[in-house]
Each structure stands twice: as C-alpha cells, then as structure tokens.
C-alpha positions as CSV (number, residue, x, y, z in Angstrom):
1,M,0.0,0.0,0.0
2,P,1.5,3.4,-1.0
3,P,2.5,5.7,1.9
4,W,0.2,8.5,0.8
5,L,-2.8,6.2,0.9
6,L,-1.8,5.2,4.5
7,A,-1.7,8.9,5.4
8,V,-5.2,9.4,3.9
9,L,-6.6,6.4,5.7
10,A,-5.1,7.7,8.9
11,M,-7.0,11.0,8.4
12,L,-10.2,9.1,7.5
13,S,-9.9,7.1,10.7
14,V,-9.4,10.3,12.8
15,Q,-12.4,12.0,11.3
16,L,-14.6,8.9,11.6
17,S,-13.7,8.7,15.3
18,G,-14.9,12.3,15.7
19,A,-18.1,11.8,13.8
20,F,-19.0,8.5,15.6
21,A,-18.1,10.2,18.9
22,V,-21.2,12.5,18.5
23,G,-23.5,9.5,19.3
24,L,-21.4,8.7,22.4
25,I,-21.5,12.3,23.5
26,E,-25.3,12.2,23.3
27,D,-25.3,9.2,25.5
28,V,-22.8,10.1,28.2
29,G,-22.0,13.8,27.7
30,P,-18.9,15.3,26.2
31,R,-16.6,15.0,29.2
32,G,-17.7,11.4,29.8
33,A,-17.3,10.5,26.1
34,A,-13.8,12.1,25.9
35,W,-12.6,10.3,29.0
36,L,-14.0,6.9,27.9
37,R,-12.2,7.2,24.5
38,V,-8.9,8.2,26.2
39,A,-9.2,5.4,28.8
40,A,-10.0,2.8,26.1
41,G,-7.1,4.1,24.1
42,A,-4.9,3.7,27.2
43,V,-5.9,0.1,27.6
44,L,-5.2,-0.7,23.9
45,I,-1.9,1.2,23.9
46,L,-0.7,-0.6,27.0
47,L,-1.5,-4.0,25.4
48,I,0.6,-3.0,22.4
49,A,3.5,-1.3,24.1
50,R,4.1,-1.7,27.8
51,P,6.1,1.2,29.3
52,K,9.4,0.5,31.0
53,I,9.8,2.6,34.2
54,R,13.5,1.9,34.9
55,G,15.7,4.3,32.9
56,L,13.1,7.1,32.8
57,T,14.7,10.3,33.9
58,L,13.0,13.1,35.8
59,R,13.1,15.2,32.6
60,D,11.5,12.5,30.5
61,A,8.9,11.9,33.1
62,G,8.0,15.7,33.0
63,L,7.9,15.6,29.2
64,V,5.5,12.6,29.0
65,T,3.3,14.1,31.8
66,A,3.0,17.4,29.9
67,L,2.3,15.5,26.7
68,G,-0.3,13.4,28.5
69,V,-2.1,16.4,30.0
70,T,-2.0,18.2,26.6
71,T,-3.4,15.1,24.8
72,G,-6.3,14.9,27.3
73,S,-7.0,18.7,26.9
74,L,-7.1,18.3,23.1
75,T,-9.6,15.5,23.3
76,F,-11.8,17.1,26.0
77,L,-12.0,20.5,24.4
78,F,-12.7,19.0,20.9
79,F,-15.5,16.8,22.2
80,V,-17.3,19.8,23.9
81,A,-16.8,21.7,20.6
82,I,-18.4,19.1,18.4
83,Q,-21.4,18.9,20.7
84,R,-22.1,22.5,19.9
85,I,-20.9,23.2,16.4
86,P,-20.7,21.1,13.2
87,L,-17.7,18.7,12.9
88,G,-16.3,20.4,9.8
89,T,-16.3,23.8,11.5
90,A,-14.7,22.5,14.6
91,V,-11.9,20.8,12.7
92,A,-11.3,23.9,10.6
93,L,-11.1,26.0,13.8
94,E,-8.9,23.4,15.5
95,F,-6.6,23.4,12.4
96,L,-5.7,27.0,13.1
97,G,-3.5,25.9,16.0
98,P,-0.9,23.9,14.0
99,L,-1.3,26.4,11.1
100,V,-0.3,29.3,13.3
101,L,2.5,27.2,14.8
102,A,3.9,26.5,11.3
103,A,3.8,30.1,10.4
104,V,5.4,31.5,13.6
105,T,8.2,28.9,13.5
106,S,8.9,29.5,9.8
107,T,11.9,31.4,8.6
108,S,9.9,33.3,6.0
109,R,7.6,36.2,6.8
110,R,5.4,35.2,3.8
111,A,4.3,32.2,5.9
112,L,2.3,34.5,8.1
113,A,-0.1,35.1,5.2
114,Y,-1.5,31.6,5.4
115,P,-3.1,31.8,8.9
116,A,-4.7,35.0,7.6
117,L,-6.1,33.1,4.6
118,A,-7.3,30.4,6.9
119,M,-9.0,33.0,9.2
120,I,-11.0,34.2,6.1
121,G,-12.0,30.7,5.5
122,V,-13.1,30.2,9.1
123,V,-15.2,33.4,9.0
124,L,-17.0,32.0,5.9
125,L,-17.5,28.7,7.8
126,T,-18.9,30.3,11.0
127,R,-20.8,33.1,9.2
128,P,-20.8,35.5,12.3
129,W,-23.1,37.9,10.4
130,I,-26.1,35.7,10.7
131,G,-26.3,36.2,14.5
132,D,-26.7,32.6,15.7
133,V,-23.0,31.7,16.2
134,D,-22.2,29.4,19.1
135,L,-19.4,31.4,20.6
136,I,-18.8,28.8,23.3
137,G,-18.4,26.0,20.8
138,I,-16.0,28.2,18.7
139,L,-13.9,29.0,21.8
140,F,-13.6,25.3,22.7
141,A,-12.6,24.5,19.2
142,L,-9.9,27.2,19.3
143,G,-8.8,25.9,22.7
144,S,-8.4,22.5,21.1
145,G,-6.4,24.0,18.3
146,T,-4.1,25.6,20.9
147,A,-3.7,22.3,22.6
148,W,-2.9,20.7,19.2
149,A,-0.1,23.2,18.7
150,F,1.4,22.4,22.0
151,Y,0.9,18.7,21.3
152,I,2.9,19.0,18.1
153,I,5.8,20.7,20.0
154,L,5.8,18.1,22.8
155,T,5.4,15.2,20.4
156,Q,8.4,16.3,18.4
157,R,10.5,16.5,21.7
158,A,9.1,13.1,22.7
159,G,10.0,11.7,19.3
160,D,13.6,12.8,19.9
161,R,13.8,11.1,23.3
162,F,11.7,7.9,22.8
163,S,11.7,5.3,20.1
164,G,8.7,3.9,18.2
165,I,5.4,4.4,20.1
166,S,6.9,4.0,23.5
167,A,6.1,7.6,24.4
168,L,2.4,6.9,23.9
169,A,2.5,4.1,26.4
170,Y,3.0,6.8,29.0
171,T,1.1,9.7,27.6
172,I,-2.3,8.1,26.9
173,P,-2.6,6.5,30.3
174,I,-1.4,9.8,31.9
175,A,-4.2,11.6,30.0
176,A,-6.8,9.1,31.2
177,I,-5.6,9.5,34.9
178,A,-5.3,13.3,34.7
179,Y,-8.9,13.8,33.4
180,A,-10.6,11.0,35.3
181,P,-11.9,13.5,38.0
182,I,-13.6,15.4,35.2
183,G,-14.8,12.7,32.9
184,L,-15.4,9.6,35.1
185,P,-18.2,11.1,37.2
186,E,-20.1,11.9,34.0
187,A,-19.4,8.5,32.4
188,I,-20.1,6.2,35.4
189,P,-24.0,6.6,35.4
190,H,-24.1,5.6,31.7
191,L,-21.6,2.7,31.7
192,S,-22.9,-0.4,29.8
193,V,-21.5,-3.0,27.5
194,P,-22.6,-1.1,24.4
195,V,-21.1,2.2,25.7
196,I,-17.8,0.4,26.6
197,A,-17.7,-1.3,23.2
198,T,-18.3,2.0,21.4
199,A,-15.4,3.6,23.4
200,L,-13.1,0.8,22.4
201,G,-14.1,1.2,18.8
202,L,-13.5,4.9,18.9
203,A,-10.1,4.3,20.5
204,L,-9.2,2.0,17.7
205,L,-10.1,4.7,15.2
206,M,-8.1,7.2,17.2
207,P,-5.3,6.9,18.3
208,V,-4.4,3.2,17.5
209,I,-5.1,2.9,13.7
210,P,-3.9,6.4,12.7
211,L,-0.8,5.9,14.8
212,A,0.2,2.7,13.1
213,F,-0.6,4.0,9.6
214,E,1.2,7.3,10.2
215,I,4.4,5.6,11.5
216,V,4.6,3.5,8.4
217,A,3.8,6.4,6.1
218,L,6.4,8.7,7.6
219,R,9.1,6.1,7.0
220,A,8.6,6.6,3.2
221,M,7.4,10.2,3.0
222,A,9.1,13.6,3.4
223,P,7.6,15.6,6.3
224,A,6.5,18.4,4.0
225,A,4.6,15.9,1.7
226,F,3.0,14.3,4.8
227,G,2.1,17.7,6.2
228,T,0.5,18.7,2.8
229,L,-1.7,15.7,2.9
230,M,-2.7,16.4,6.5
231,A,-3.8,19.8,5.3
232,L,-6.7,18.0,3.6
233,E,-8.1,17.0,6.9
234,P,-10.6,19.9,7.3
235,A,-12.1,19.0,3.9
236,M,-12.3,15.4,4.9
237,S,-14.2,16.4,8.1
238,I,-16.8,18.3,6.0
239,I,-17.3,15.2,3.8
240,I,-17.5,12.8,6.8
241,G,-19.8,15.2,8.6
242,A,-22.2,15.4,5.6
243,I,-22.2,11.6,5.2
244,V,-22.3,10.4,8.8
245,L,-24.0,13.3,10.6
246,A,-26.0,14.9,7.8
247,Q,-24.2,18.2,8.4
248,V,-24.4,19.4,4.9
249,P,-22.4,22.7,4.4
250,L,-23.6,25.7,2.4
251,P,-21.7,26.7,-0.7
252,I,-20.1,29.7,1.2
253,Q,-18.9,27.2,3.9
254,V,-17.4,24.9,1.2
255,L,-15.5,28.0,0.0
256,G,-14.3,28.6,3.5
257,I,-13.0,25.0,3.8
258,V,-11.2,25.4,0.5
259,L,-9.4,28.5,1.8
260,V,-8.4,26.6,5.0
261,V,-7.1,23.7,3.0
262,A,-5.2,26.0,0.7
263,A,-3.7,27.8,3.7
264,G,-2.6,24.4,5.1
265,I,-1.0,23.3,1.9
266,G,0.7,26.6,1.3
267,S,2.2,26.7,4.8
268,Q,4.0,23.4,4.1
269,R,6.2,25.2,1.6
270,F,7.9,26.9,4.5
271,A,7.9,24.0,7.0
272,A,11.3,23.2,8.3
273,R,12.7,21.5,11.4
274,D,16.3,21.1,12.6
275,V,16.7,18.6,15.4
276,S,19.3,16.1,16.6
277,P,17.3,13.2,17.9
278,T,18.6,11.4,21.0
279,P,16.3,8.4,21.5
280,I,16.4,6.7,24.9
281,A,18.2,3.3,24.9
282,W,15.7,1.2,26.8
283,P,16.9,-1.5,29.1
284,E,15.9,-5.1,28.5
285,S,14.2,-5.7,31.9
286,D,12.0,-4.3,34.6
287,E,8.8,-3.8,32.5
288,A,5.9,-2.2,34.4
C-alpha cells in the first residue's frame, strides 16, 4: 500500500472517530465520552507497548506528563466543541492551531499570510453575520487548536527522546488518569456493555489505527509531503460530517474550507525543522 494512501486512511480514521463520537456524546456527555475514549485508548496502547519505568529520567517523566495532559486537553476541548458546532467547522477552527504554529516557526515572513487566509475561510464557515454563532463552541474548538499546537511541539520532543510508540505508552494512560476526575463522574452513570464497546471502537479509530498508519507512512514520505496531505483533513471532516451526521455545508462554507485547506497546503512550503534526535536506549528488563 503506498504511503500517501496510508496517510489518507489515517486521516479518515481520525475523522470517523470524531463523527461517531457524536453519538457517544449524546449518551454520556462530552466529558464522559472524551474520558472513555482516552481510557479505552490507554488500555489498547498498554496492550501494544508496555512502558518501562526503569531508565526514565525526571526530565523525561516531566515531558510525557506534559504531553499526556495536553493530549487529554485536546480531546476534551474538541468533544465539547463538536457537541455545539458542526464537525467540519470544529476541525477547521482546530486546524488554526498547527497552522499558526507552522507560520510563527517558519523562517519566512510570507508564511504569516497563510493563517490570515485560513481565518478568512473560518469566517466564511462560521458566518458570524447571521447572528446565531455558538461562541462557546468556537472557543472550545480554538482551545483544542491551541492544545494541538502544544501537542505537536511536545510530540516532536518526545520523538527525539523515545523510540517507536513508547512515548504513547506513557502519555495516553497519563491523559486518562489526569482527566478521570472530570470525565469519570459523567461517564459512570451511563456505563454499559454497548457504551464500553463504542469507546473501544473509537479508541481503535483514534489513536491506534492512525498511529500505526502514520508511523509506516512517515518512513517513506518527506515531512513536507506528509504535512501537505494532513492539510486536507478539514475538507475530509466536511465530507464525513455530511455523510455520517447529515451536516451538509452551504456553498459559502465549502469555499471557507477550500481556503483553510489552501492555507494548510501553502504553509508546508515553509515547513522546516532542525533537530538532533537522541532516543532513549531502553533496558531489557523491569517492565511495568
């Protein structure tokens, strides 16, 4: 299977998880649904890659803790957002986070034009002039985008320190533990076999399947090419939202998505990163 197709399938899996999560949100609430997906993801990740405690420095522990809390924040904020605004709009707003990050870390001032282009697209998507904008939903989506930007920074640092998916074996369980006081009380009254099965299915769609596909794809793709494909995610969310949730966009909103996607693709022209990875050499024993 070509690497570009794996990248597209990873995006599809992420957006399907978001779309199908809407039903779980209706059943258990956004905080309960977010925690159940994170907790189910933690169980699945731990089955795949058990973390090794020995050899973990204080600095690395702080890094995976920060990444875990950020991962939980991203999920919780996004789930509250898609409860209030359409999936495609939430993803487009969330996408502003990594887009602004790419612009401000670029060596070219021209890269700053792309977040501005994306903002025009977001205005067309949200149509603030019609007077029924859900400001709370927009703020939560923007908050999720901010968490996504920090997630990218921390993930890059974790990728320099850890090999394979070992960092996730820490971060996803940490996210589940950190947000249990918020999500568990809302989830407990609604726990049932179907709800748990749904959470496990959502966790497979995100993060397990995208993680596996993206790791394989990135071995054969340049980062800029991969990033360009990822810029198509807002458009994919509109399509998935229309098919799964019957959230059909207006023509002006489609134009808004086109501008956001164009901004994402354009920003990859200036994407660059200079790092010197120093992965941890894990010991052979003392698995937790």
